[in-house]
N, C-alpha and C positions, 0 to 999 in steps of 0.2 A: 422807427420807420420814417424815412424822409417823405415830405409832402408829395413829391412827384410820384414816388412809388406807391404810396397809399392811395392817392386820388386818381391815379391813372392805371398803372399796371395791374394792381390787385382787382379793382372792379371789372376790368376787361377780362381777367382770368375767371372771375366768378361768373360773368355773363357767358363765357365760353363753356365752362363746366356744366352750367344749368340750362344752356341753350336758351338764354333770355336776351332781350334787347339791352344794349349797353346803357341806354338812357334810363330804362326801368331800374336796372341794378344800381347805377350811380345815384339816382334820386332816393332809392330805398335806403342805401347805405348812409346818405346824408341825413335822412330823417332819423335813422337809428342812432347815428352819432350825435344828433341834436337832442336825444332823449325821448324820442317817440317810441311807443310800444307797438308790438305786432298787431294787436286788435285795433288800435287807433289808426294805424297806417292803412290796414285793410278796409276799415269802415269809412274813414273820413279823408283819406288822401288818394282817392282812386285816380284822379287826374295825374298826379305825380308818378304813380306806378303803372299807369295803363291798366288798372283794375286787377292787379295781382291779388291772389287770395292769401289767407293766413299761412297755408302750407308753403306756398312759394316764397313768401316774405321770410318765414322761418328758415327755409333752406338757404336763402341769401345770407341771412344773419349767421347761420352755422358755418357755411362755406367761407364767408369773409373772415370769421374769427380763426378758422383753421389755417387759412392762407397767411393771416397776420402772424400766427404762431410759427408757421413755416419760415416766413421771412425773418422773424426774430432769431430763430435757430441759424438761418443762413448767415446773418450778420455776425453771430457769435463765432461760427466756424471760420469765416473769413478773417476775423480779428485774430483768432488763435493761430491759424496757419501763417498769417502775416507776421505776427510777433515771433514766430520761429524762423522767419526769414526764408520760408519755403514757398511763398505764394507766387507762382508764375502766372503769366497772362493766360495761358491755356487752362490752367487749373481754375483760375478765377472765372473764366468763361463757363467751364463745366459746372461749377458750383452755382453760379447765377442762373444757369439754365435748368438746374435740377427741379423737377416738378413734384417730387414726393419726399417725405421724410426718409424713406429707405434709401433713395438715391443720394440724398445729402450725406447720410451717415456712412454709406459705402465710400464716398469720395473722401470723407474725413478720417476714415479708419486708419490709414497708414500714418496719419499725423496726430492721432489722438494720444494724449499722454497715457503711458501704459504702466501697469504694475509689472512686476517681474514675471517673465514668461520663459519657456524653454528657449525661445529664439533670442531674447535679450541676454540670457545667461550665456548662450553660445557666442553671441557677438562680443560680450565682455571677455570671453576666452580667446578672442582674436580669430574666430572662424568665419567671419563674413567674407573675406577674400576667397576662401575655399568655396563658399556657397555660390559666389558670383562665377567662379571658374566652372563649377559643375552645372550651373543653371544655363550657361552658354551652350552646353551639350556638344562640345567639340573634343572633349578629352577622353582618352582611354587611360591606361596605366594610372588609374585614379588613386590606387593605394600609395604609389610612389609620391604623387602630388600631395596626398593627405599627410604623409609622413613629415612633410616640411612644416606642418602646423602643430607638431607635438611639443608640449611644454609641461610644466609642473601641474597644470590644471587639465591638460588633455593628454592622457597617459598612453592611449593606444590609437591605432589607425581607425578602428571601429568607432571609438569615441569621437574622433575628428569627423568622420563621415556622418555619424548620428547628429552631431551638432550642426553640421552644414545642412542636413535634411530638415532639422527643426527650423532653421532660418528660412529655407525655401518654402516650407509648409506655411509659415506665417506670411511670406510674400504672396503666395497663391491665395490664401484666405482673405488677404486685404485687397485683392484685385477686384475692382468694381465690376468689370465685365464678367469675371468668373462667378461672382456672387449672383449677378443677374441671370446668367445661364442656369444656375442651380435653382434660383427663385422661379424662373419660367418652368422648369421641369416639375418643381413642387406644385406649381399652380395647375399644371395639366394632369399630372400623374400621381400625386401624393395619395397614399392610402392611410386612412386612420385605422389603427388596430387597437383592440382592447382585449386583455386577458385577465382572468381572475387571479388575484394574488394567492400565494400558497397559504392554505389553512383558512381562507375566507369564504369558502363555498357556502357554508350554512348561514353564516352571519350576513352575507350579501345576497341572499336568495332572490330578493326583489330585482337584482341586476342580472339575473340568470341569462337573459337574452344577450347580454354583452360579455359573457364569460369567455367566448372565443369568437370575436366579432371583427369583421373587416369591411370597409366601404370606402370608395373614393371620396376624398375630402370635399371635393367641389360639389358632390351630389348629396351629401348628408344633410337632412333637414335640421332646422335649428333645435326642435324639441328633443331630437335624438342625441345631438351633440351635447346639449345641456344636461341630459340624463347621464350620459357617459362621464362628463366632467364632474358631475355630482358624485358618481360612484368612485371616481379617482380621488376627489377631495375627502371622501369618507374612508379612504384607505382600502377599498374593496378591489378596485380595478387598476391595472397598469396600462397606460395609454401611450402610444407612439404615433408619430406622423412622419412618413418618409416615402420617397419614390423608390424605384428599383435602383439598388446601389450600382450595378454594372452600367446602367444607363447614365447615371450621374458621373461616374468615373470616365466613361467614354467621352462625354462632353468636355470634361477638364483635360483629358489626354489630347483631344483635338486642338485645344487652345494652347497648351504649354509644351507638348512634346514635339521635337523636331523630327522630320522624316529622316529615315536612316537610323542606324543603331550605333550607340557608343556606350561605354561603361558609365559615362556621366548621365546619359539619357536614362539608364536603368535607375540611377539614384534619384533623378527628378520624378520618375514614375512612382517610386516608393514615397517620395515627399508628397506627391499629389494624393495618393491613397490616404496617407496619414492626415494631410490637411483636410480632406473631405470628412473623414470619420471623426476626427478629434476637434476640428475647428469650424468648418463651414456647415456641415449638417446640423450639429447642435444649435448653431446660431440661427440658421434659416428655419429649423424646426420650431424654435421658440417664436420666431416671427409669425409663422403660420398658425401656431398654437394660439397666439394672442389675436391674430387677425380673424381666425375662424370663430374664436370665442366672441370677439367684438361683433362680428356679423350676426352670430346667433343671438347675442344680447339685443342687437338692434331690431331683429325680427320679433323677438319675444316682447320687447318693449313696445314695438309698434302695435302688436296684437293687444297688449294690455291697454295702451292709450286709446285704441279704437273702442274697446269694450267699455272703458271708463267714460268715454264721451257719450256712448249710447245710454249708459246707466245714469249719468248726470242729467242728460236731456230727456229722461223718461217723463211721460205725461204726468202733470201735477193735478191734484184734486182742486187746488186753489184755496181761497180763504173761506173755509167751511168749518162749522163746529164738529169736532171729531171725538169719538170715544175710541181709545186705543187700548189694546190688550196684549200684554206680554205673557203668553200661555205657560202653564206649568201644572204638574200633577201634585207632587208632594207639598210644595210650598204655595200652591194656589196660583191663580192668574192675577197679575198686577193690572189694575184698571185705572186709566187716567182719562179725564175729560179736559179737552183743550178748546179755548175759544177760537174765533175765526182768525186771530193773529198768532195762534200757536202758544198762547200763554196757558199755564196750568190753572185750571179752575178747581179741581178736586182729584183725589185718588182714593182707591179702595182695593180690597182683595176679595176675590170670589173663588169658590171651590165647586165648579160644575160637576166634578167627578164624584164627590162624596156628599155635597150639600146642594144638590141641583135646584131644588125649589127656592132656597134662600138666594142662590146665585141669580136665578131668573128674576126674582123680585128686585134685587139690587140693580141689575142692568136696566130693567124696565123703568125703574125710578130715575136712574141717572139720565137715560135717554129723554125722558119727559122733562125732568128738572132743568137740564142744560140745553134743551132743544137741539139735540144731536142730529146732525145731517148725514153722517156717514160713520161706519165702524171699520176699524182696521185691526188685523190680528197678525202677530209675528208668525213666521213659518217654521219655527223651531219645534222642539219637543212639545207634544200635545196641541200643536197648532190646528191640525185637521179636526181633532175632536172638539176643540173649542169653537172652530168655525161651524161645525154641525150643530152644536148647542145654540150658538147665536142665531143661526138661520131657522131654528125651530121656534123662536120666540115671535109673538105677535105684538108689534109695536103700535098697531093701529094706523100706521102710515108706512110709506116705502122708505126704508133706510138701507142704502146699498152697503154691502159687506165686501171688504177687500182683504187680501193677504199680501203682506210685504216681506221682503227679505230682512232677516235679523242680522245678516252678516255685518260685523263691525259695531253693532249696537252696544255690546258689552265693553268694547274698547272706548267708545264715546262716554258711556256712563261712568267710567272710572277716570276719565281724563280731566285735566285742569280746566278745559273749556266748560265741561258739564258742572264741575264744582263751582265755577264762577257763576254759571247761569242758575243753578239750583243748589245753593249751599246748605239748605235745610232739608233736602231730600236724600234718601239713600239710593244706592246704585240701581236697585230694581225699578224704582219709580222713574229715575232718569232714563233707563232703558225703554220703558213703556212710552215715555214722552217722545223719545227719538223715533220710535216706531210710528207714532201718530204723525209727527212732523214730516217723516219720509213720504207719507201719503200726500200731505198737503203741498209740499214742495221738496222733491227729492234733492234738487241741486242745493238749496239753502241748507239742508241738514247734512248731506253727505260731505260737503266741503270741510266739516268739522272733524272728519275722520281721516287718518292717514290712508291714502288711496290703496296702499298695499294690504290693508286690513279689510277691504270691501269684497274681496273674493272673486275678482274677475280677471286674474292674471294667469300666467303660465311660467313656472320656474322663476317667480319674481324674486326669490331669495338667492338665486344663483347668478343673476345678471349684475352688471356694474350698478351699484346702488346710487351713485351720484347721477349717472346718466338716466336711470329710472326716475329719480326724483325730479330732475330737470324736465323730462318729457311729461310726466304726470302733472307737474305744476303748470306747464304750458297748456295742457288740456283743460285743467280746471279754470285757468285764466280765460281761455278761449270761450268755454261754456258760460261762465259767469257774465262775460261781456256780450256774448251773443244774446242771452236772455234779457240782460238788464237787471238792475238792482233797485229795490225800493229804498230810497234814501232815509225814510223815516221809520222803517221797521227792520232793516237789515242788521244782523249782528256784526261785530267788528271782524269776526272770522270770515264772513262773506265779503265784507267791504274790502278786506286786504287784497282780494284778487281783482278788484276793479282796476282797470288801466290807470297807471300813474299814481296809485295810492301806496299800498304796502301796509305792514302791521302798524307802524306808528301813526300815520295819517288816519288810518281806519279807526284806531282807538281815539284819536283826537276828535273825529267826527262824532263818534258815539258819546264822548264826554260833553262836547258842545251841545249836542241834541238833548242830553239829560239836563244840562244847566239852563238852556234857553228855550226848550220846547221844540216841537216839530219844525223842520225847515219849511219856509213858505215859498222859497224860490231857489233855483240853482245858484243865482248870483250870491245868495247868502253864504254859500260855501267859501267864498273868499274871506269871510270873517273867521274861519276855523284856523286856529294857531298853526303856523308852519305850512299851510296849504297855499303855495304860491301860484303864480300865473301858469307855470308849466304843468303843475299837477292839476290845476283847474282845466286847462286845455285838454289834457289827456283823459280825464275822468268824467267831466260833466255830461257828455253825451250818453254815457252808459248808466247814469243815475236817474231815477224816476221819482217825481213828487206827485202823488195822487191828490186830486182836488186842488192843484196849484192855481193861483190866479191866472198865470199865463199857461194855457193848455199845452204849449210846446215843452214845458218843463216836465210833462209826463209822457214824453215821446223820445224817439231816438234822433230827432233833429238836434244838431249841435248848436249851442248858443251862438257860435260864430256865424251861423246861417239864419238866425232869427230875422235879421234885416231883409233877407231875401223873401222870406215868407210874409213879412209885414208889407213889403213892396207889392207882392202878389195880391194881398188883401186890398191894399189901396187902389191898385189898378182895377179891381173889380168892385170898388166902393162897398166893401164889406169888412167884417172883422175876421181875425184869425180863427175864432170859434166858428164863424159861419163857414169858413173854408173846410173845416174838419167835419162839420155836421151835414153840409150840403154837397152831394156829389155833382150836382148840375153846375155848381160854381167851379169845382176842380176841373171839370171837363173843358172849361173855357181857357184854362191856363196853357199857354204855349211855352214849354220849357226853353226853347231856343232863344226866347226873348230875354232870358235872364243869364245867359252865358257871359262870363267875364274872363279876364286873364287867369284867374285862380280857381274859378268855379265853372266846371264843365257839365255836360249832359249827365254823366254818371251820378254826380252828387245831386243834381236837380231831380233826376228820376227817383233817387232814394228819398228825397224830401217829399215828393208827391205820393210815393207809396206809403210813407209814414203818415202823411195827413189823412190817407184813406183809413188806416187802422192805427191810430197813435198808441204807442206803448204795447203793441201786440206781442203776445208770447209766441215765439216760434215753435214751441213744443206742441206735440199732438194732444188731442183731447183724451182724457182718461176713460176707459171702458171697464165695466165689471167683468171679471174672469172667474169661472168656476171650474174646479177640478172634478174629476169623475168620482161620484159618491161611492163607487164599488171599492175603491182602493184608498187606504190611509197609511199602510205600512208595506214594506217590501214583500212580506209574506202573502199579501193579498194579490200580488201580481201573477198573471198567467201568460205564458207565451201566446202570442197572437192577439192580445188585447189591443184595441184601438183607444188611445187616450189623448185628451188635450193636455198641453204642457206649455211652459214658459221657458225660453232660453235664458240660462243664468250666466253662462260663460262660453266664449268662443276661443278655441285654441287652434294651433296649426294642424292638429290631427282630428278635429271634429268639434262638436258642440255638446255641452252639458245642458240637460233639460230637466226642469223641476216638474214632476208629474204628481206631486202631492203626497209623497211617501217618505218625506224627511231625508231622502237620499237621491241625489240627482242621477239620472241615467245618461249614458254616453251614446250619441249618434256619431259613429265613426265617419270620417270624411267620405268613405266609400258608400255610406248609407244615407248621405244627405240628399241625393238626387239620382234619378235614372240617367242623367247626363254626367259626363266626367267633370269632377270638381277639383281644381288645383288649389283653391283657397276657400276655406269654409266661409269667410266673410263675404264672399260673392253670393252666398245662399241665405245665411242667417245672421241675425244681430241680437245683441243682448236685449231682453225684454220682449222679443218677438213671440207672439202666440203661434204655436205650431200644433199639428196633429201627428202623433207618433204611434208606432206599433212596437210592442214588446217582442224582442227577438230571443233574449235569454236572461235568466235571473240566476245569479250565483250568490246565494245568501252567505256562504262561508267566506268568500273573498269580498263580499259587499260590492258586487258589480252588477249593474243593470245595463244590458245592451239594447238599444232602441234603433229603429229605422224610420226614415221619412219617405221611404219608397213604398207608398201605399197605393 
């Protein structure tokens, strides 16, 4: 891509597509090209972007990369056609003006190197002049004309006419206008149909709703399309996408058939029908198959990403001494005690079901010995029973009890990360540690687990896996940098998501910390091997040092702005610490006085907000939640029961709610509110506490229907 095109035309196009100011887009692209990350730009370069948020900056990044890819393909096509000696000024103009990959490929299709086709074989037999003759649609007596093209490869008149029709069919299929007409028809009127394959009725019973199904493609919701595609992938369903055939042929006839009738016109009409059924329809159907799948993927990935963000930003307990229990009946409950930093102090096993008195003594002893401040229990099998047992104990003080999701804990406990952290402990102890740490800091613990294993997605195994990974990684990066990371306690797995770091620098920081002791200042980061000026610029503002000599090192104020804060302190004849501790001093600061060419009011306001609450955690405070004691298993449920619950997953068709019976119930989108709801995310979010009513319990199918219309 030449400099003019890259620096001028593409940013202008990005601004047009996203309806943003050209300066915002140009500056953002420049920052991205210079190695800045999305969280860094959103937080520390507000003047350059006119305060674009992470979503907008991410959209600029994605759109810019797609347009670069489009231009790369454009250059390759121009080069290919030029090398063939067929690049006219008109064709060049059309190719340079093409705004989508489909448009480009349509223009390139007649010039694309081909494998052998029916048309190329007919051309080799010398039938192209006959095809031209017929395509002009002025001839009658076509059999006499066709007879002139008989040879040892073309035996009969019918062979000659068939070959000419094959050539015409390919011309029609390679016509960009024709393809666009059919594409427009698909867009407006295509119907997605699915039928059950012969003999698959019993095997594919879960897809029964789609055994004889039809719906306009443009209206089908993402979850339904992904379900149908899964049924197709499993060999249960046959799926097709197409508009009405007569409507398609009518559009092509209008384009290619001349008014009036001739024998050659009849041949062109036959070629049109063949071209549509054999060449155009399968090609456009594949296009729309891929496009609809991509759109459904994007919607499902967006839901997954939103859920993951809410899960990662769930309220933390903070640095408290925790007793964590991974419940179980036969094998007992694994119990671990963690110190305020999440380090393992001890572990044990209790059997509340069969050795209740002994279990009670063990728990009471551990709570007293390790000065436990909170207890957390996994919500899996025997979770509610274990919770009831713990709540029955008298600790002589208030010890709050929490239940947390075990989803993904077993994945973590068997992972390489867990083996590195606790090489001498078995998987059950590691699982209990993970449960405890999830309560203390959900974000720091959940980043160690593949997001797909956390259980907040929708058809996550059916969507494009690379797109899913990229989206979820971006969410994790965003959340980590939004909260900030303790430089002296964070694991390498958490540090890798900090802006500008990555796995290698994260490990280098942990190694440096182990060899040299805790970091005393952010500036000390510059001594970490391979952590250069750019990485320091990108990461420093998101890293926190508790009890640092410079209080700004435990804030979101970037080191590049320290001189501004120091100047504010000098102007008020006080220290930086005084500015943080004394609101009456901060009230005297007039941010307008500190505006420079590079630092504007947005950054200055952020600095003042940070001085008010340095290092503040943006997450909400944790509150104790209790399930209804009447229900512990699905068999305890009765229609009409009003129950407290916690939203565990939000999908396009509703929300799943944990009501404490080991099996989540579904609040269908139609049951979320008395008002019309088009998107469940408008009403509920992951970790939200809700009140629900039981509508129906189907024990055989393991389904619980709930409503929030109370």
